[in-house]
N, C-alpha and C positions, 0 to 999 in steps of 0.2 A: 504494500500500500504506500502511496506517495501523498504527502501533504505539501502542497506547493511544489517546489522542485526538489525537495529533500525527502529521501526515503524515511519512513516512519521509524525504522530501526536506528537510524542516526539520531533522531529526535529522542527516542526512548533511552538511548545510551547517555546522551547529554543530560536528560532529565533525571535519570537514575543516579548518575554521578553527582549532580547538583543536590538532589534530595539526600544522598548518603553524606555528603560533606556538611550540608546544613543540619541534618539530623544528628550526626555524631558531635558536631560542634555545639549545638544547642544542648544536647544531653550532657556533655562534659561540663559545660558552663553551669547548668542548673544543678547538676550533681555536686560539683565542687562548692557551689554556694550553699546548698543544703548542709553539706559536711561542715563548712565554715561556720554556719549559724549555730551548730551544736558544739563543735570542737573548740571554737575560739571564743565562746561566750564568757569563759572564765578569765580570759586575758590573752595577750599575744604570745606567740611561740617564736623564739629566735631560731633561724635556720643557719645563717652565716653572719653572726654578729660582727660589727654593727650594721652591715650592709643590707641584709635581707631578713625580713621577719614576716610572719603571718599574723595579721590582727584584724579583727572584725570591725567593719564600719558600714554604715548605711548612708548612701548618697541619695539625697533628695533632689539633686539637680541634674545637670548634664555631665557628659564625660569629662573627667579630670576636674569636675566641679567648676567649670567655666561660669555657669549660671548656677550658684549653689543652692537656691531654694525655689523650686517650681510649684510646690504644693498642689493645687487643683489642676495644673497643667500636665502633671505626670501621666494620668490616664490618656490624655490626648496625644502625648508623645508615644505611648504604647500603640495607639491606633495608627499613628503615622508610621511607626516601625513596621507594623503589619502590612499596611498598604504598600510601602516601599518593597517589602519582601515579596509580596504578590507580583508587583511590577517586575522585579528582577527575575522571578520564576518564569513569567511570561516571556521575558527577553530570552532567557536560556532556551525555552521551548521553541520559540520562533527562529532564533538565529544560530543555535547550536555552536557556541563558541568553542575554541580549542580546550583541551583538557585542563591546562593550568589556569586559564581564565575562568572556566567553569568551577574549579575548586576554590579559587579566590572569591568568586561571587557567592559560593556556598558558605564560605567562612564569614563573609560580610553579613549575609542573611542570618547565620547562626548568632553572631554577635548582636545584631539588631533584635532578634527574637528573644534571646536570653535576657538582655537588659529590658526589653519591652515587657516581658512577662513580669519581671520584678516591679517595674513602674506601675503596672496595672494591679498586681495581686500580692506582692511580697509585703507583709505587714512589718513596719519598722517600730522600734521602741518609741513610745511617746505618741503613737497614733499616725495614721496615714501610711503611705507606701514608700519604699525606697529600694534602691539597687544595692545589693550586698557587694562590697569591695573587701578584699582581704590580703592582697599582696602589697607589702610595704617595702620600698627600696630607698635606702639612704645613699646618696652619691657622695663622692669625695668633696670635701669642703663643708660637709654637714647638710647639704641641700636634701630635703625630703621630697622625693617624687610623689605626686598624688597617688594614693592607694588605688589599686585597680583589680580587675577580675579577669577570668578567661575570656568573657565576651569582648572586653576591651582589647585583649591581645588579638583575638580573631579579627576584629574590625581593623586594627592597625596593620596587621600582617596582610590581610586581604587587600586593603587599599594600597599598601606598599607594593604588593605583588602586581596589582593592576598597573600601577605607575611604572614599575620596572618592565613589565611586558609591553607597555605602550612605547617606552623608549627603545626597546629592542626592535619592535616593529617599525618604528620611525627610522632607525638606523639601517634597517635592511631593505627599506623601500627604494627601488631604483630611482635615481635622480635623472631628469632629462636636461639636456643642455639647451640654452636659449641662444647660444652663439652660432 
């Protein structure tokens, strides 16, 4: 069977890979957040002192706390994450991008869904919802990087991979001479 000019088997392969990447990423994110909510409730755990520790935090704002307090807007951000995820899934189905692009898009969607779930449903201490963050990194000079989670890593790595792939494609595109 052919949908448009592309065989259905190619579309199913791209869709399956996308769903696998998004599903595994979302599962890892939500699983580690559930673990962190229980295991880190008593206090932080040093992993590589003083540089790396695990400590429970609830982020009621955006990534890296750029906008630290969103309150009633959190559920709307969750809906936006879901809509963007559906849009990316439709893109993958229609355009069947290469394997690396498909996996990067799956990671981005996993990050959006994981944090979107928290924004809509994860109850935070003191009322309301919040995204669980638990990885704390202290950089040389004492700078404390904003606490983050697996969803944040998936988003950053996915966007970074898309950027690198676009550079690679740009550099391999044949140039035509105007002279």
